[in-house]
C-alpha distance (Angstrom), angle and dihedral (degrees) to the residues before:
residue distance angle dihedral
X1 . . .
X2 3.80 . .
X3 3.78 121.9 .
X4 3.81 115.5 -110.6
X5 3.78 110.6 -99.2
X6 3.77 129.8 -132.1
X7 3.82 93.7 -167.6
X8 3.82 104.4 120.2
X9 3.83 92.0 -147.9
X10 3.80 91.7 55.4
X11 3.81 92.4 44.8
X12 3.80 90.7 50.6
X13 3.80 90.3 48.7
X14 3.80 91.6 50.5
X15 3.81 90.3 49.2
X16 3.80 92.9 50.3
X17 3.82 90.8 47.7
X18 3.82 89.9 48.5
X19 3.81 93.9 50.5
X20 3.80 91.9 43.9
X21 3.82 92.1 50.6
X22 3.81 92.5 48.0
X23 3.79 89.3 55.3
X24 3.82 92.0 45.9
X25 3.81 92.4 -121.6
X26 3.80 122.9 147.0
X27 3.79 122.8 -136.7
X28 3.79 88.1 -110.4
X29 3.82 91.9 53.5
X30 3.80 94.1 46.6
X31 3.79 91.9 46.2
X32 3.80 88.8 51.6
X33 3.83 91.6 49.5
X34 3.81 89.6 50.2
X35 3.81 95.7 42.0
X36 3.80 92.7 -123.9
X37 3.79 134.9 120.8
X38 3.81 115.8 -88.7
X39 3.80 89.1 -132.1
X40 3.82 90.3 58.4
X41 3.81 90.7 49.5
X42 3.80 88.8 49.4
X43 3.81 90.0 52.7
X44 3.82 90.3 49.8
X45 3.82 91.6 50.0
X46 3.80 92.0 48.8
X47 3.81 92.5 49.1
X48 3.80 93.9 -114.5
X49 3.82 95.9 114.2
X50 3.78 129.2 57.2
X51 3.83 104.9 -145.7
X52 3.79 121.9 -148.0
X53 3.78 123.6 -116.2
X54 3.80 88.4 -103.9
X55 3.82 90.8 53.4
X56 3.83 89.8 50.7
X57 3.81 90.8 53.6
X58 3.81 90.8 48.5
X59 3.81 91.8 48.7
X60 3.81 92.0 48.2
X61 3.81 89.9 51.4
X62 3.82 91.0 47.1
X63 3.80 90.5 51.5
X64 3.82 91.9 42.8
X65 3.81 93.7 -123.3
X66 3.79 134.7 113.9
X67 3.80 121.0 -98.7
X68 3.84 91.5 -112.5
X69 3.82 88.9 52.9
X70 3.80 89.6 49.3
X71 3.81 90.6 51.4
X72 3.80 96.2 47.7
X73 3.82 115.9 107.2
X74 3.80 118.4 -87.0
X75 3.77 112.7 -94.4
X76 3.79 96.5 -145.3
X77 3.79 137.9 10.8
X78 3.80 110.2 -89.9
X79 3.79 102.9 -174.8
X80 3.80 101.4 149.2
X81 3.78 109.9 18.0
X82 3.78 118.4 163.8
X83 3.77 122.5 -171.7
X84 3.78 118.1 -169.0
X85 3.79 112.9 -136.8
X86 3.78 121.8 -132.4
X87 3.81 93.2 -130.1
X88 3.79 125.6 38.3
X89 3.79 109.6 -108.8
X90 3.78 117.3 -123.1
X91 3.77 112.8 -126.7
X92 3.80 92.5 -172.0
X93 3.79 94.1 -91.9
X94 3.76 120.7 134.6
X95 3.79 118.0 -140.6
X96 3.76 115.5 -145.4
C-alpha cells in the first residue's frame, strides 16, 4: 500500500479525482465543462501540474463545489478510479 502523501499537488489531485468520481464524471467530461485539455486535467489529478488560482475556480465550478471544498483534504484514497462516460468519446478515428 502507498504511503500517505503530504505533497499539496498530489492531495489536490486526489481530491479532484474523488469529487469527479462521486459525481460520475469522466476526465473528458470535466475537462470539457472547464474548457481545458483532458491531458492537463490528468496532470493536475496525478499531482504533476500546479494549477493557477483561476484554474482552481474553474475546476470548482465544473465540479459544482466551492473552492474551499475543492481544497479540503481527500476523504479516501482514490488510486485507480474509473468513471464510465455516458457517450463514447471520439478520438478522431473514423469507423468504416
